[in-house]
N, C-alpha and C positions, 0 to 999 in steps of 0.2 A: 810703777809699772818695770823701770828699770833694772832690779833687783830680780823683778819676777823673769825677764829677758834671758839675765844671766843665768838664773837654773835652769829655766825648759833650754838653753845652747848647752850647761854643766850636761843634763839629760842624753840631749844627744851626742854628745860627746864620750859616753860612755858605752854608746852602741855604736860609734864609729861611722857615723851622718852626717857630721860636720863639715862643709866645706869650707874652704880656706876665707873664702870671704865672710863666712860669720864669724868663725874668730876672731878677722878683727876687728869686727864691730865691739866682739865680745869683751877684745880687748882695750878698744875704747868706750865702750862704756862703764869698762871699770877702771881708765883713767883719768875719767871726766866726771862720773855720776854726782861726785862734791861738790863743786862750780856751785854749785842752788845757793851752797853755804857761805858763800863771799863772791861771784861774782854772778847774780844775778841775768845778766845782757849775757854776757857767753855763753851759761847755762840753756840757755834760750838761743841763741842761734847755731850749740854745740844739737838740742832737738832737732832743729831743723835739719840741717848738715845729714844726722840719722837720718829721720823718715825721707831724706832726697833718697839716699844711700841704699834704704833699705826697698823704696818702691823702684829703684832699678834693677837689684833684682828679682822682686818676682816679675816685674816683666817678660 
């Protein structure tokens, strides 16, 4: 799912339709998506925080 989110944001970037908050989320996903391989607890915390950030953007 995280890779799909990155690809979707990249498509939006091609059309200049990405607000800075979404670009920051993309960078964070790219930096932390591999946490699942070596720190599952930290990865789960990252997903929780990511969900909160996205929910705030949607409101």
